[in-house]
C-alpha positions, 0 to 999 in steps of 0.5 A: 070519466077522468079520475086522478088521485086528487081530482075528478073532471067531466071528460066531455068538458075537458077539451073546452079551451076557456073553461076550468072545472074540477071536483076534489077527492078525499086525497085533497082533504075535507074542504067543508068549513061548516062542521069543521072543529079546526078551520086550518086544515080545511083552509089548507085543503082549499088552497091545495085544491085551488092550486091543483086547479091552477086558480087563486085560492084567495079569489075563490067565491063561495056558493052559500048553499041554502038549498034554494034556487037563487043565483048571483052574478059575480064580477069580482071575488066576493068571499062567500055569497050568502043566500044563493045556490048558484053563481055565474060569472064572465070574469077570468079572475073569479073562480067559483067554489062550492062544497058537497057531500051528496048534493050534485055540483052542476057546471055550466059553460057557454063557449059563445059568450064565454061565461060559466056557472056553478050550482049546488043541487040537493033535493030542495034545490032540484025541486026548485029548479036551481040548474034552470035558474042558473041557465036563466041567469046566464041568459039574462046577464050575458045573452046566452042561449040555452042551446049553446050552454054545455052542462056537466053534472058531477058526483052525487048520491045516485038513484040506487042509494038515495032513499027518501020519504013520501014528503020528498018524493011527492015533489018529483015526477014518478019517472025519477022515483023507484020503490024503496024499503017500506013506504020509502022511495029511491030518488034519482036527482041526477036524472031530474036535473038532466031532464030539467036542463034539457027541457030548458033547452040545454042540448048537451048535458053530461053526467059523470055518473059517480055516486058519493055513497058508493065511492070511498074517495068521496064524502057522503053524508048518508054514508058518514055524517061527519061534516066532510065535504068535497069541492067543485071549482069552475073558472074561466081561463 
């Protein structure tokens, strides 16, 4: 794991010459617009994040994040793509962007076809298989083979902290669950996403292993439900 004051990266993906990826921290600021009383500081933080990543903030194309498994191909900057939880592109001038509090950012990169994807995986998206849907989209649109795709799972709430009820737990295999308090369960979303990707044929899945709830420099909805979000950027160089 690579940690700077302002940025996180998945070390196994850092040496990929054609890929730009990173996750912002609270030292960059809140990048979530949905619950922000004043959009200007958020937009300033987004510009700062994009600049730190070496990408154009005006070209950021945003995952709408509706907690599903729909995926869109993006060939040019489009602002916000509503109704999807993952984006894929093979264009250099289309940095993909999404915001998170406890959900997981999933980075996908095919060095053979030089295309990439970014997914937003909460429990609903994970149950619906959003990461696999993004892999399938890369296969359909760009001819990617799952075995050539490298995946990175960024920060999110860990299996020690993510307590859910029976209604959520029933959507997942027991191997991703442990007993919680009373009639609740602890759900390991990172493990579920990793297993889905591996079962889809992705041979390299790298997990950052950083819990949002346990990490003070990352926002967590379960810890502080104040609308603060960190961001993920995926782009081609």
